[in-house]
VEXDREN-2710 file (C-alpha; in Angstrom, 1 decimal):
% VEXDREN-2710
k/r/px/py/pz
1/MET/8.7/11.7/21.0
2/ASN/7.6/9.3/18.2
3/SER/9.0/10.7/14.9
4/ASP/7.3/8.2/12.6
5/ARG/4.0/10.0/11.9
6/ILE/1.5/7.6/10.3
7/GLU/-1.5/8.7/8.2
8/ILE/-4.2/6.4/6.8
9/SER/-6.4/7.3/3.8
10/PRO/-9.0/8.7/4.0
11/GLY/-8.0/11.2/6.6
12/ASP/-11.3/11.3/8.5
13/ASP/-12.0/11.4/12.3
14/ALA/-12.2/7.6/12.5
15/ASN/-8.8/7.0/11.0
16/ARG/-7.2/9.8/13.0
17/GLU/-8.6/8.2/16.2
18/LEU/-7.3/4.8/15.0
19/VAL/-3.8/6.2/14.7
20/ALA/-4.1/8.1/17.9
21/GLN/-4.8/4.8/19.7
22/THR/-2.4/2.4/17.9
23/HIS/0.6/4.6/17.0
24/PRO/0.2/8.0/18.8
25/PRO/2.3/10.7/17.1
26/ASP/3.1/12.2/20.5
27/TRP/4.2/8.8/22.1
28/ARG/7.4/8.9/24.1
29/ASN/9.2/5.5/24.4
30/PRO/10.0/4.6/28.0
31/VAL/13.5/4.3/29.3
32/PRO/14.4/0.6/29.4
33/THR/14.4/-0.8/33.0
34/GLY/17.1/-3.5/33.3
35/ARG/16.7/-6.9/31.7
36/TYR/13.2/-7.9/30.5
37/HIS/11.8/-11.3/31.0
38/LEU/10.4/-11.0/27.5
39/VAL/11.0/-8.6/24.6
40/VAL/8.1/-9.0/22.1
41/ILE/8.7/-7.8/18.6
42/GLY/5.4/-7.1/16.8
43/GLY/2.1/-5.7/18.1
44/GLY/-0.4/-7.9/16.3
45/THR/-2.5/-10.6/18.0
46/ALA/0.4/-12.9/18.9
47/GLY/2.5/-10.1/20.3
48/LEU/-0.3/-8.4/22.2
49/VAL/-1.5/-11.6/23.9
50/THR/2.0/-12.5/24.8
51/ALA/2.8/-9.1/26.2
52/ALA/-0.4/-8.7/28.2
53/GLY/-0.5/-12.2/29.5
54/ALA/3.1/-12.2/30.6
55/ALA/2.8/-8.8/32.3
56/GLY/-0.3/-9.9/34.0
57/LEU/1.7/-12.7/35.6
58/GLY/4.3/-10.3/36.9
59/ALA/6.9/-10.5/34.2
60/ARG/8.9/-7.5/32.9
61/VAL/7.8/-7.1/29.3
62/ALA/8.7/-4.8/26.5
63/LEU/6.6/-4.6/23.3
64/VAL/7.9/-3.2/20.1
65/GLU/5.8/-2.2/17.1
66/ARG/6.9/-0.3/14.0
67/TYR/3.5/0.4/12.5
68/LEU/0.0/0.1/14.1
69/LEU/-0.7/-1.8/17.2
70/GLY/-3.4/-4.4/16.6
71/GLY/-1.8/-5.8/13.5
72/ASP/-3.7/-7.2/10.6
73/CYS/-6.7/-8.3/12.6
74/LEU/-7.7/-4.8/13.8
75/ASN/-6.4/-2.7/10.9
76/THR/-6.6/-4.7/7.6
77/GLY/-8.1/-8.1/8.4
78/CYS/-10.8/-9.5/10.7
79/VAL/-12.4/-6.3/11.9
80/PRO/-12.7/-4.3/8.7
81/SER/-13.5/-7.3/6.6
82/LYS/-16.3/-8.6/8.8
83/ALA/-17.8/-5.1/9.0
84/LEU/-17.8/-5.0/5.1
85/LEU/-19.2/-8.6/4.9
86/ALA/-22.1/-7.6/7.3
87/ALA/-23.2/-4.8/4.9
88/ALA/-22.8/-7.1/1.9
89/ARG/-24.9/-9.8/3.6
90/ALA/-27.6/-7.3/4.5
91/ALA/-27.9/-6.3/0.8
92/ALA/-28.1/-9.9/-0.2
93/VAL/-30.8/-10.7/2.3
94/VAL/-33.0/-7.8/1.0
95/ARG/-32.4/-8.9/-2.6
96/ASP/-33.4/-12.5/-1.8
97/ALA/-36.4/-11.6/0.4
98/GLY/-38.9/-12.2/-2.5
99/ARG/-38.1/-15.9/-2.3
100/LEU/-39.6/-15.9/1.2
101/GLY/-42.7/-13.9/0.1
102/VAL/-41.4/-10.5/1.3
103/ARG/-41.6/-7.9/-1.5
104/VAL/-39.2/-4.9/-1.6
105/PRO/-40.5/-2.8/-4.4
106/SER/-37.8/-0.2/-4.4
107/GLY/-35.0/-2.7/-4.7
108/VAL/-31.6/-2.4/-3.0
109/THR/-29.5/0.7/-3.0
110/VAL/-26.0/0.5/-1.5
111/ASP/-24.3/3.6/-0.2
112/PHE/-20.8/2.4/-0.5
113/ALA/-19.2/5.5/1.1
114/ALA/-21.5/5.0/4.1
115/VAL/-20.6/1.3/4.3
116/MET/-16.9/2.1/4.4
117/ALA/-17.4/5.0/6.9
118/ARG/-19.3/2.5/9.2
119/MET/-16.4/0.1/8.9
120/ARG/-13.8/2.8/9.8
121/GLY/-16.0/3.8/12.7
122/ILE/-16.1/0.3/14.1
123/ARG/-12.4/-0.1/13.6
124/SER/-11.6/3.0/15.5
125/ARG/-14.1/2.1/18.2
126/LEU/-12.4/-1.2/18.8
127/SER/-8.9/0.2/18.6
128/HIS/-8.7/1.2/22.3
129/HIS/-8.4/-2.6/23.1
130/ASP/-5.0/-2.6/21.4
131/SER/-3.9/0.9/22.2
132/ALA/-0.4/1.9/23.4
133/ALA/-1.9/3.6/26.4
134/ARG/-3.9/0.5/27.5
135/PHE/-0.9/-1.8/27.2
136/ALA/1.3/0.7/29.2
137/GLY/-1.4/0.6/31.8
138/LEU/-1.1/-3.1/31.9
139/GLY/2.5/-2.7/32.9
140/VAL/4.1/-3.3/29.4
141/ASP/6.8/-1.0/28.3
142/VAL/5.6/0.0/24.8
143/PHE/8.2/1.0/22.2
144/LEU/7.2/2.4/18.8
145/GLY/9.8/1.9/16.1
146/ALA/11.6/-0.7/14.0
147/ALA/13.3/-3.5/16.1
148/ARG/16.5/-5.3/15.2
149/PHE/18.4/-7.9/17.2
150/ALA/21.7/-6.3/18.3
151/GLY/23.1/-9.4/20.0
152/GLY/22.1/-12.7/21.5
153/ASP/20.3/-11.0/24.4
154/MET/19.5/-7.6/23.0
155/VAL/17.1/-5.8/20.7
156/GLU/17.6/-2.3/19.4
157/VAL/14.7/0.1/18.8
158/ALA/14.8/3.9/18.1
159/GLY/18.3/4.2/19.4
160/GLN/17.7/2.3/22.6
161/ARG/18.8/-1.2/23.6
162/LEU/16.5/-3.7/25.3
163/CYS/18.2/-6.6/27.1
164/PHE/16.1/-9.8/27.4
165/LYS/16.1/-13.2/29.0
166/HIS/13.8/-14.4/26.2
167/ALA/12.5/-12.7/23.0
168/VAL/9.4/-13.4/20.9
169/ILE/9.2/-12.7/17.2
170/ALA/5.6/-11.9/16.4
171/THR/6.1/-9.7/13.3
172/GLY/3.3/-11.3/11.3
173/ALA/2.9/-11.4/7.6
174/ARG/1.9/-9.2/4.7
175/ALA/0.0/-9.6/1.4
176/VAL/2.2/-10.8/-1.4
177/ALA/1.4/-10.1/-5.1
178/PRO/2.2/-12.6/-7.8
179/GLU/4.9/-11.7/-10.3
180/ILE/2.6/-10.6/-13.2
181/PRO/4.2/-8.3/-15.8
182/GLY/2.7/-4.8/-15.6
183/LEU/0.8/-5.4/-12.3
184/ALA/3.0/-3.1/-10.2
185/GLU/3.0/-0.3/-12.8
186/THR/-0.8/-0.6/-13.4
187/GLY/-1.6/-0.6/-9.7
188/TYR/-3.5/-3.0/-7.5
189/LEU/-5.3/-3.5/-4.2
190/THR/-4.6/-5.9/-1.4
191/ASN/-6.4/-6.5/1.9
192/GLU/-4.0/-3.9/3.3
193/THR/-5.3/-1.2/0.9
194/VAL/-8.8/-2.2/-0.2
195/PHE/-10.3/-0.8/3.0
196/ASN/-9.1/2.7/2.1
197/LEU/-11.6/2.8/-0.8
198/THR/-14.4/5.4/-0.6
199/GLU/-15.9/4.7/-4.0
200/LEU/-17.1/1.3/-5.3
201/PRO/-15.2/0.0/-8.3
202/ARG/-17.7/-0.7/-11.0
203/ARG/-15.7/-3.5/-12.4
204/LEU/-13.4/-5.5/-10.1
205/ALA/-11.1/-8.4/-10.8
206/VAL/-10.0/-10.5/-7.9
207/VAL/-6.9/-12.6/-8.3
208/GLY/-6.8/-15.6/-6.0
209/GLY/-9.5/-18.0/-4.9
210/GLY/-8.3/-18.6/-1.3
211/PRO/-10.3/-17.4/1.8
212/VAL/-9.4/-13.7/1.4
213/GLY/-10.1/-13.6/-2.3
214/CYS/-13.5/-15.5/-1.9
215/GLU/-14.7/-13.4/1.0
216/LEU/-13.9/-10.0/-0.7
217/ALA/-15.1/-11.1/-4.2
218/GLN/-18.5/-12.1/-2.8
219/ALA/-18.7/-8.9/-0.7
220/PHE/-18.0/-6.5/-3.6
221/GLN/-20.4/-8.4/-5.9
222/ARG/-23.1/-8.0/-3.3
223/LEU/-22.3/-4.4/-2.8
224/GLY/-22.9/-3.7/-6.5
225/ALA/-19.6/-4.3/-8.4
226/GLN/-19.3/-6.6/-11.3
227/VAL/-16.7/-9.1/-10.0
228/VAL/-14.6/-11.6/-11.9
229/LEU/-12.6/-14.0/-9.7
230/LEU/-9.5/-15.5/-11.4
231/HIS/-8.0/-18.6/-9.8
232/ARG/-5.1/-20.7/-11.0
233/HIS/-6.5/-24.0/-9.6
234/GLY/-9.4/-26.0/-10.9
235/ARG/-11.6/-25.2/-7.8
236/LEU/-11.8/-22.6/-5.1
237/LEU/-10.4/-23.1/-1.6
238/GLU/-8.3/-26.1/-2.5
239/ARG/-7.5/-26.8/1.2
240/GLU/-11.1/-27.4/1.9
241/ASP/-13.4/-30.4/1.2
242/PRO/-14.2/-30.4/-2.6
243/ALA/-17.9/-30.6/-1.9
244/ALA/-17.7/-27.4/0.2
245/ALA/-15.9/-25.6/-2.6
246/ALA/-18.6/-26.8/-5.0
247/VAL/-21.4/-25.3/-2.9
248/LEU/-19.6/-22.0/-2.8
249/GLU/-18.9/-22.0/-6.6
250/LYS/-22.6/-22.6/-7.3
251/THR/-23.5/-19.8/-4.9
252/PHE/-21.1/-17.4/-6.5
253/GLN/-22.4/-18.1/-10.0
254/GLY/-26.0/-17.8/-8.7
255/GLU/-25.2/-14.3/-7.5
256/GLY/-23.7/-13.2/-10.8
257/LEU/-20.1/-13.5/-9.8
258/ARG/-18.0/-14.7/-12.8
259/LEU/-15.5/-17.4/-12.1
260/GLU/-12.4/-18.1/-14.2
261/LEU/-10.8/-21.3/-12.9
262/ASN/-7.6/-22.9/-14.2
263/THR/-6.5/-19.4/-15.1
264/VAL/-3.1/-17.9/-15.4
265/VAL/-2.8/-14.1/-15.6
266/GLU/-0.1/-13.3/-18.1
267/ARG/0.2/-9.5/-18.0
268/VAL/-1.6/-6.3/-17.1
269/GLU/-1.7/-2.9/-18.8
270/ARG/-3.3/0.4/-18.1
271/LEU/-5.6/1.9/-20.8
272/PRO/-7.7/5.1/-20.8
273/GLU/-10.8/3.0/-20.2
274/GLY/-9.3/0.9/-17.3
275/LYS/-6.9/-1.9/-16.5
276/ARG/-6.7/-4.6/-19.1
277/ILE/-5.9/-8.1/-17.9
278/HIS/-4.5/-10.7/-20.3
279/PHE/-5.1/-14.2/-19.1
280/VAL/-5.4/-17.8/-20.2
281/SER/-8.4/-19.7/-18.8
282/GLY/-8.8/-23.4/-19.4
283/GLY/-6.2/-23.1/-22.2
284/ARG/-8.0/-20.3/-24.0
285/PRO/-6.4/-16.8/-24.2
286/ALA/-8.7/-13.9/-23.3
287/THR/-8.7/-10.3/-22.0
288/MET/-10.9/-8.2/-19.8
289/VAL/-10.9/-4.5/-18.8
290/VAL/-11.7/-3.6/-15.2
291/ASP/-11.5/-0.6/-12.9
292/GLU/-9.6/-2.2/-10.1
293/ILE/-7.6/-5.3/-9.4
294/LEU/-7.6/-6.9/-6.0
295/VAL/-4.9/-9.4/-5.3
296/GLY/-5.6/-12.1/-2.7
297/ALA/-3.0/-14.6/-3.6
298/GLY/-1.2/-15.4/-0.4
299/ARG/0.9/-13.9/2.4
300/GLN/4.6/-13.5/3.1
301/PRO/6.2/-13.5/6.6
302/ASN/7.8/-10.3/7.8
303/VAL/11.4/-11.5/8.5
304/GLU/13.4/-8.8/6.9
305/ASP/15.6/-6.2/8.7
306/LEU/15.5/-8.1/12.0
307/ASN/19.1/-9.5/11.8
308/LEU/17.8/-13.0/12.4
309/ALA/20.8/-14.6/10.8
310/GLY/23.0/-12.6/13.1
311/VAL/21.5/-14.2/16.2
312/GLY/21.2/-17.7/14.8
313/VAL/17.5/-17.8/14.0
314/ALA/16.8/-19.9/11.0
315/PHE/14.1/-18.6/8.6
316/ASP/12.8/-18.9/5.1
317/PRO/11.4/-15.8/3.2
318/VAL/8.4/-17.9/2.1
319/THR/7.6/-20.0/5.1
320/GLY/8.9/-17.7/7.9
321/VAL/10.8/-18.3/11.1
322/GLN/11.7/-21.9/11.8
323/VAL/10.3/-23.2/15.1
324/ASN/10.0/-26.5/16.9
325/ASP/6.8/-27.9/18.4
326/ARG/7.3/-25.6/21.4
327/LEU/7.6/-22.5/19.2
328/GLN/11.3/-22.2/20.0
329/THR/13.5/-21.0/17.2
330/THR/17.0/-22.3/16.4
331/ASN/18.2/-19.8/19.0
332/PRO/16.9/-21.3/22.3
333/ARG/16.4/-17.9/23.9
334/ILE/14.2/-16.7/21.1
335/TYR/10.6/-17.9/20.3
336/ALA/8.1/-17.0/17.6
337/ALA/4.3/-16.9/17.4
338/GLY/1.6/-15.9/14.9
339/ASP/1.7/-15.5/11.2
340/VAL/5.5/-15.1/11.0
341/CYS/5.9/-18.9/11.8
342/LEU/2.5/-20.7/11.7
343/ARG/1.0/-22.4/8.8
344/SER/-2.5/-21.6/10.3
345/LYS/-2.5/-17.8/9.8
346/PHE/-5.6/-17.0/11.9
347/THR/-6.1/-14.7/14.8
348/HIS/-7.3/-17.4/17.1
349/ALA/-4.2/-19.6/16.2
350/ALA/-1.9/-16.6/17.0
351/ASP/-3.8/-16.1/20.3
352/PHE/-3.3/-19.6/21.5
353/ALA/0.3/-19.8/20.2
354/ALA/1.0/-16.8/22.3
355/ARG/-0.4/-18.5/25.4
356/LEU/1.8/-21.5/24.7
357/VAL/4.9/-19.2/24.4
358/ILE/4.1/-17.6/27.7
359/GLN/4.1/-20.9/29.5
360/ASN/7.2/-22.2/27.7
361/THR/9.3/-19.1/28.2
362/LEU/8.4/-18.0/31.8
363/PHE/7.7/-21.4/33.4
364/TRP/10.0/-23.9/31.7
365/GLY/6.9/-25.3/30.0
366/ARG/6.9/-27.9/27.4
367/LYS/3.5/-27.1/25.8
368/LYS/3.3/-28.2/22.2
369/LEU/1.7/-26.6/19.2
370/SER/0.7/-30.0/17.8
371/ALA/-1.6/-30.5/20.8
372/LEU/-3.8/-27.6/19.8
373/THR/-7.1/-28.2/18.0
374/ILE/-7.3/-25.3/15.6
375/PRO/-10.5/-24.7/13.6
376/ARG/-10.7/-22.4/10.6
377/VAL/-13.6/-20.5/8.9
378/THR/-13.9/-18.9/5.5
379/TYR/-16.5/-16.1/6.1
380/THR/-18.3/-16.3/2.8
381/ASP/-22.1/-16.9/2.6
382/PRO/-22.5/-19.8/3.3
383/GLU/-19.5/-20.0/5.6
384/ILE/-17.1/-22.9/5.4
385/ALA/-15.9/-24.1/8.8
386/HIS/-13.4/-26.9/9.3
387/VAL/-11.5/-28.6/12.1
388/GLY/-9.0/-31.5/12.0
389/TRP/-8.5/-33.6/8.9
390/THR/-10.3/-33.7/5.5
391/GLU/-10.8/-37.0/3.7
392/ALA/-7.7/-36.1/1.7
393/ASP/-5.7/-35.5/4.8
394/ALA/-6.8/-38.9/6.2
395/ARG/-5.6/-40.6/3.0
396/ALA/-2.3/-38.8/3.2
397/HIS/-1.9/-40.0/6.7
398/GLU/-3.0/-43.5/5.6
399/VAL/-5.7/-43.6/8.3
400/PRO/-8.9/-45.2/7.3
401/VAL/-12.0/-43.2/8.3
402/ASP/-15.8/-43.5/8.2
403/THR/-17.7/-40.4/7.0
404/TYR/-21.1/-39.2/8.4
405/LEU/-22.8/-36.7/6.2
406/ARG/-26.0/-34.7/7.0
407/PRO/-27.2/-32.4/4.2
408/PHE/-29.0/-29.3/5.4
409/SER/-31.8/-30.2/2.8
410/GLU/-32.8/-32.8/5.5
411/VAL/-32.5/-30.4/8.5
412/ASP/-35.8/-28.7/9.5
413/ARG/-34.4/-25.4/10.5
414/ALA/-32.5/-25.0/7.2
415/ILE/-35.6/-25.9/5.2
416/CYS/-37.6/-23.3/7.1
417/GLU/-35.0/-20.6/6.4
418/GLY/-34.3/-21.5/2.9
419/THR/-30.6/-22.3/3.6
420/GLU/-30.5/-25.9/2.4
421/GLN/-27.4/-25.9/0.2
422/GLY/-24.8/-26.9/2.8
423/PHE/-24.0/-29.9/4.9
424/VAL/-22.3/-31.3/8.0
425/LYS/-19.6/-33.9/7.4
426/ILE/-17.8/-35.6/10.3
427/LEU/-15.0/-38.1/9.9
428/VAL/-14.2/-40.7/12.5
429/ARG/-11.4/-43.2/12.7
430/ARG/-12.7/-46.4/11.2
431/GLY/-14.2/-48.8/13.7
432/THR/-14.4/-46.2/16.4
433/ASP/-16.3/-42.9/17.2
434/GLN/-13.1/-40.9/17.5
435/ILE/-13.6/-37.7/15.6
436/VAL/-10.6/-36.8/13.4
437/GLY/-12.1/-34.0/11.4
438/ALA/-15.3/-32.2/10.3
439/THR/-16.6/-29.6/7.8
440/ILE/-19.7/-27.5/8.1
441/VAL/-21.1/-25.5/5.2
442/ALA/-23.9/-23.2/6.3
443/PRO/-24.7/-19.7/7.3
444/HIS/-22.8/-19.1/10.6
445/ALA/-21.0/-22.4/10.3
446/GLY/-18.2/-20.9/12.3
447/GLU/-20.5/-20.8/15.3
448/SER/-21.3/-24.5/15.1
449/ILE/-17.8/-25.9/14.4
450/SER/-16.8/-25.2/18.0
451/GLU/-19.0/-28.0/19.3
452/ILE/-17.0/-30.4/17.3
453/SER/-13.7/-28.7/18.3
454/VAL/-14.7/-29.2/22.0
455/ALA/-15.5/-32.9/21.3
456/MET/-12.1/-33.4/19.7
457/ALA/-10.2/-31.6/22.4
458/ALA/-12.1/-33.3/25.3
459/PRO/-12.1/-35.9/23.8
460/LEU/-15.7/-37.0/23.2
461/GLY/-16.7/-39.4/20.5
462/LEU/-19.4/-38.9/17.9
463/GLY/-21.6/-41.4/19.8
464/ARG/-21.5/-39.1/22.9
465/LEU/-22.6/-36.1/20.8
466/ALA/-25.7/-38.0/19.9
467/ALA/-26.7/-38.1/23.6
468/VAL/-26.4/-34.3/23.9
469/ILE/-29.9/-32.7/23.7
470/HIS/-29.9/-30.0/21.0
471/PRO/-32.7/-27.4/20.9
472/TYR/-35.2/-28.0/18.1
473/PRO/-35.1/-26.6/15.5
474/THR/-31.5/-25.5/15.1
475/GLN/-28.8/-25.8/12.6
476/ALA/-26.5/-27.5/15.1
477/GLU/-29.0/-30.4/15.3
478/ALA/-27.3/-31.7/12.2
479/ILE/-24.3/-32.6/14.3
480/ARG/-26.4/-34.7/16.7
481/GLN/-28.0/-36.4/13.7
482/CYS/-24.6/-37.4/12.5
483/GLY/-24.1/-38.9/15.9
484/ASP/-27.4/-40.8/15.6
485/ALA/-26.2/-42.2/12.2
486/TYR/-23.0/-43.5/13.9
487/ASN/-25.0/-45.1/16.7
488/ARG/-27.2/-46.9/14.1
489/THR/-24.1/-48.6/12.8
490/ARG/-23.6/-50.3/16.2
491/LEU/-27.0/-52.0/15.7
492/THR/-25.4/-55.0/13.9
493/PRO/-27.5/-58.1/12.9
494/ARG/-26.1/-59.9/15.9
495/VAL/-27.2/-57.1/18.3
496/LYS/-30.6/-57.0/16.7
497/SER/-30.9/-60.7/17.1
498/LEU/-30.1/-60.4/20.8
499/PHE/-32.6/-57.6/21.2
500/ARG/-35.3/-59.7/19.6
501/GLN/-34.5/-62.6/21.9
502/TRP/-34.6/-60.4/24.9
503/LEU/-37.9/-58.8/23.9
504/LYS/-39.4/-62.2/23.2
505/TRP/-38.3/-63.5/26.6
506/THR/-39.5/-60.4/28.5
507/GLY/-42.7/-60.0/26.5
END
């Protein structure tokens, strides 16, 4: 029987159901049955997709998880955060309704405890997809406990040894806190603990202006907290297009969220009235007192206690397990997938990396990670969706590009809905219509970016997208309009002259 009993705060029915599905306290690990085709370490997205896919193809598969099946996505990432963002967006829509002529005399009242209870209910409702019982039913031997390589073809878990032909490391990553004096002693939240809250912090400081920090900062501001976001860089989301970050910064400030950019947090201390943060912003020292501190300053791969060095798997505590383009580690029998090795730490990236690993381990495949087209989305409002290169990436690769920009202030659907602040920007290799990257800033931009991802993967050029009939009026029509702009560049003076001659001759 599983001796590692796990409890999640608060101890309500939803969280008890979550644990019952993803780490059942009465679970009995199976008896290993000979040599497995795959032993998968880690039950997040990468591990689950690898295990289910391989078992579905007839492979003998063992899946090992030390904590909760489902990993970050189900438990502390995609699912709870998007449920929280949905509530925050609803509050913002009601507050903003007057701009559209809709009056809400009573204003907005947010029941934070109910918001969080709904989130926990959704999480437990979805947990059966990742449950130990479901994966056992798919033919996977599920082992709950901490795994450790015990030899070149063996993994040890809960006193049992699992022999393998290939192993897959899919142990994911965890939130990492910056080394700020006093932070640990004062206490702080991360994405792994913030969803345990049942009361709204009245004053919240968010440290880190990456995707996680931005999403949660805006959500808590909209739910009624007074939020300050402290970021060490001069703009938010430094991986993204600067114009996209500028739109988001303007939106945040318009919603009352305080931004402190070019900021270094020097120390933190606890006082009777709250947690005091000492920081330097733009060269000026300052302090503030808040009720809670939420750290969203990066992630660290889970590579400890696996005995990776003992089996010849090279790794770095910051960047994770070293893999080649086929996701093979420095031990040819061992592969890795997901956040433990990928720079793109997204659920969909982990999903498709797992599919690649299945082909390369079971069928002598030579599928390459570099062949994947992986979009990304920051789920703020507006969303920032991106695929391929930014203009900075193109310069770094010394590839000249042409840029086609369509602001939503010129798109009829956005004008009608009052969502005009964003844009579509598409980059093509100069002199061609080959799409090398795109950014969309808009509500639900993540739904639109897939059209460009399909075009890049097909591949279809920007000129071909102009020939695709888009419903009118839609947000995605802006993509077609970028295609029209490209096609107009083909109408050179010489071509125009030939057209005039033809029309004169045929007229």
